[in-house]
C-alpha positions in Angstrom: 4.7 -12.7 7.5 4.2 -12.4 3.7 5.8 -8.7 3.2 8.1 -9.5 5.9 6.0 -8.0 8.8 6.2 -9.7 12.2 4.4 -9.7 15.3 5.6 -10.5 18.8 7.1 -9.0 21.9 10.0 -6.8 23.0 12.5 -8.9 24.5 16.0 -8.5 26.5 16.1 -4.6 26.0 17.1 -3.9 29.7 16.0 -0.5 30.3 13.4 1.3 28.3 14.3 2.4 25.0 12.3 4.9 23.1 9.3 4.6 25.1 9.4 0.6 24.8 10.1 -1.8 27.6 10.5 -5.4 27.6 7.3 -7.6 27.1 5.3 -5.2 25.0 3.3 -6.4 22.2 4.5 -5.0 19.2 4.6 -5.4 15.1 7.4 -4.6 13.2 8.7 -3.8 9.7 11.5 -5.8 8.5 13.9 -5.7 5.6 13.6 -9.4 5.4 14.0 -12.5 7.5 10.4 -12.6 8.5 9.9 -16.4 7.6 11.2 -17.6 10.7 10.1 -18.4 14.3 12.2 -15.4 15.7 13.3 -12.3 14.0 15.1 -9.1 15.0 14.2 -5.7 13.9 16.1 -2.0 14.8 13.9 -0.2 17.6 12.8 2.5 15.3 10.6 0.0 13.0 8.6 -1.4 15.8 5.0 -0.2 16.2 2.7 -0.8 19.2 0.0 -3.2 18.4 -3.1 -1.3 16.8 -5.9 -1.1 19.5 -8.9 -3.8 18.7 -7.1 -5.6 15.8 -6.1 -9.3 15.7 -2.3 -9.5 16.1 -2.2 -11.8 13.0 -4.1 -9.1 11.0 -1.9 -6.7 12.5 1.2 -8.1 11.3 -0.3 -7.3 7.6 -1.0 -3.8 8.1 2.4 -2.7 8.5 3.9 -2.4 5.1 0.7 -1.9 3.6 0.3 1.8 5.7 4.0 2.6 5.5 4.1 2.2 1.7 0.9 4.4 1.1 1.4 7.0 3.7 4.9 7.7 2.9 4.5 7.8 -0.8 1.4 9.9 -0.3 3.7 12.3 1.8 6.2 12.3 -1.0 3.9 13.5 -3.5 1.5 15.7 -1.4 -1.7 14.1 -1.9 -4.4 16.7 -0.6 -7.8 16.9 0.1 -9.9 17.6 -3.2 -7.6 15.8 -5.7 -8.4 13.0 -8.0 -6.5 9.9 -6.8 -5.9 6.6 -9.0 -4.6 3.4 -7.4 -3.8 0.2 -9.4 -4.8 -3.1 -8.0 -7.2 -1.6 -5.7 -8.5 -5.3 -4.7 -4.9 -5.9 -3.2 -3.6 -5.1 0.0 -2.1 -1.7 -0.8 -4.8 -0.9 -2.9 -7.5 -1.3 -0.2 -5.6 0.8 2.1 -5.1 3.4 -0.5 -8.8 3.7 -1.1 -9.9 4.1 2.1 -7.0 6.4 3.3 -7.6 9.0 -0.1 -10.9 8.8 0.6 -10.5 10.0 4.4 -8.5 13.0 3.1 -11.3 14.0 1.0 -10.2 13.0 -2.4 -12.1 11.4 -5.4 -10.8 8.0 -5.6 -10.5 5.7 -8.7 -9.2 2.3 -9.2 -8.2 -0.4 -11.6 -9.4 -4.2 -11.0 -9.5 -7.4 -13.1 -13.1 -8.5 -12.0 -16.5 -7.2 -11.5 -16.5 -8.9 -7.9 -13.5 -6.7 -7.3 -14.6 -3.6 -8.7 -17.8 -4.0 -6.5 -15.7 -4.7 -3.6 -13.6 -1.5 -4.3 -16.7 0.4 -4.6 -17.9 -0.7 -1.0 -14.4 0.4 0.5 -15.2 4.0 -1.2 -13.9 3.9 -4.6 -16.0 6.6 -6.8 -14.6 5.2 -10.0 -13.9 1.4 -10.7 -12.5 0.5 -14.1 -11.6 -3.0 -15.9 -7.9 -3.2 -16.6 -8.5 -5.7 -19.4 -10.3 -2.9 -21.1 -9.3 0.8 -22.2 -9.3 2.0 -18.5 -7.1 5.1 -19.4 -9.9 6.2 -21.8 -12.8 5.3 -19.4 -11.1 6.9 -16.6 -10.5 10.4 -18.7 -14.4 10.3 -19.4 -15.2 9.3 -15.9 -13.3 12.4 -14.6 -14.8 14.8 -17.2 -11.3 15.2 -18.9 -9.4 16.1 -15.7 -7.1 13.2 -14.9 -5.6 12.1 -11.7 -3.5 14.3 -9.9 -1.9 11.6 -8.1 -1.5 7.9 -9.3 0.0 5.1 -7.3 1.4 2.3 -9.8 2.4 -1.0 -8.9 2.7 -2.0 -12.8 5.8 -0.3 -14.0 6.6 -0.1 -17.5 3.7 -1.7 -18.7 1.6 1.3 -17.5 3.8 4.2 -18.1 2.3 5.5 -21.2 -1.4 5.2 -20.2 -0.4 6.9 -16.6 1.2 9.6 -18.1 -2.1 10.1 -20.2 -4.0 9.8 -17.5 -2.1 12.6 -15.2 -3.8 15.7 -14.7 -2.0 19.3 -15.2 0.4 19.1 -12.4 -0.2 15.6 -11.7 2.3 13.1 -10.1 2.8 9.5 -10.8 4.8 7.4 -8.1 5.6 4.1 -9.2 6.2 1.6 -6.6 6.3 -1.7 -8.2 7.4 -3.5 -11.6 4.6 -6.3 -12.1 4.5 -5.0 -15.7 8.3 -4.8 -16.7 10.9 -2.4 -15.8 11.7 -0.9 -19.0 9.2 1.6 -20.6 8.9 4.4 -23.1 8.4 7.7 -21.8 6.7 10.5 -23.9 8.6 13.5 -22.5 6.8 15.9 -24.8 3.6 14.8 -23.2 5.0 15.1 -19.6 6.1 18.5 -20.4 2.8 19.4 -21.6 1.1 18.3 -18.2 3.7 19.8 -16.1 3.7 16.3 -14.9 6.3 14.4 -12.1 7.2 10.9 -12.2 9.0 9.4 -9.1 9.7 6.0 -8.2 10.2 4.8 -4.2 11.1 1.6 -2.8 10.6 1.1 1.2 12.7 -1.9 1.7 16.0 -0.1 0.5 15.4 3.0 2.5 17.5 3.8 5.8 16.9 2.6 9.1 16.3 6.3 10.0 13.8 7.0 7.3 11.9 3.6 8.3 11.6 4.6 11.6 10.1 8.0 10.6 7.8 6.1 8.4 6.8 4.1 11.2 6.2 6.8 13.6 3.5 8.5 10.8 1.9 5.1 10.7 1.4 4.9 14.4 0.0 8.6 13.8 -2.3 8.6 11.0 -3.2 4.6 10.3 -3.7 3.1 13.8 -6.4 5.9 14.4 -8.1 5.1 11.4 -8.3 1.2 12.0 -9.6 1.9 15.8 -12.0 4.2 14.8 -13.4 2.1 11.5 -12.4 4.6 8.9 -10.3 2.0 7.4 -10.8 -2.0 7.5 -8.1 -4.3 7.5 -8.0 -6.1 4.2 -9.2 -9.9 4.5 -6.3 -12.5 5.7 -5.8 -15.9 4.5 -3.4 -17.8 6.8 -1.1 -20.8 6.2 1.1 -22.4 9.0 4.8 -21.5 8.1 5.7 -25.3 6.4 3.0 -24.8 4.3 5.1 -21.2 2.8 5.1 -22.9 -0.6 1.2 -23.3 -0.6 0.8 -19.8 0.6 2.8 -18.7 -2.4 1.0 -20.5 -5.1 -2.1 -19.0 -3.5 -0.6 -15.5 -3.9 0.3 -16.5 -7.3 -3.1 -17.6 -8.5 -4.6 -13.9 -8.7 -7.4 -14.9 -6.4 -6.7 -13.4 -3.2 -8.3 -10.6 -2.2 -6.2 -9.1 0.7 -3.3 -10.5 2.0 -1.8 -13.8 3.2 -0.1 -14.4 6.7 2.2 -17.3 7.8 1.6 -18.4 11.4 3.4 -20.4 13.7 
C-alpha cells in the first residue's frame, strides 16, 4: 500500500496477544515492506479494522491519521486556535482539515487549483488559498492579522520564511516533509518576536513503542470519527501490485485527489 500500510489478518499468534486473536482482520503501520503479498508488523502497530470502512480504504487511513494526530498532540492544537495545513487536498491535508475542524479550530489550507480549494472548503476549511499566489499575505489578511497558532507543513525549506511570517504570537510550526527542499533561512529575530516554536518530526523513524502508542491514539480518536461521519476518508485510486510503476507515475502527476492503494 502506498505509504507502507497493509491490511490483512492476524496469523500464528498462538495465545491471545495484547487483545488480538488469530484470524482478526487488521490494518498495520509499517516502516517499509508494504509492496508485497505478505508482511510482518510488530503487534503494537496493528489496529482493528475501523467499523464500516472498506478494507482497501482502511489501509490508506493509518499513516495519515497517525501523522496528524501525533503531531497535533506534540504541539498541543486546541479548540479555538487557528490551524493552517499545506496541501489540503492530499491525504494528510484532508484528514488534518477535518480533524482540526472537529476540535473546534478555524482551519486554513493551501492548494494549487480552484477545484481543490473548493473541495477543501467542502471538507470544512474556512480559508483556502492558492499557493501560486502570495498565500502568506492573503492568509494574514484573512485572519485579521492574527496568523496561525499551528502550522502543519509538508514543504520544508521553500516555505520556512513564509511559515514563520504566518505564525501568531506563541505559534507552533511543525515540519513533516521536505518537498520544497532541506535547507532554508530562518529569521531568528522574527521567531523571537513571536515567541514561536519550530519543530520537525518523522513517523517512520520513531521507536516501536512510540509507534504503538500512536496507533492506540488513532484507534481512540480517529476510528470513532470515521464511524460517525465526522471525518470522511480521502478518495482512493487503486492499482494492481504489478502496476506499481504506473501508480507512482500517477502520484507524481500531481493530479491525485487523496490516496493511491496497491491491491492484490
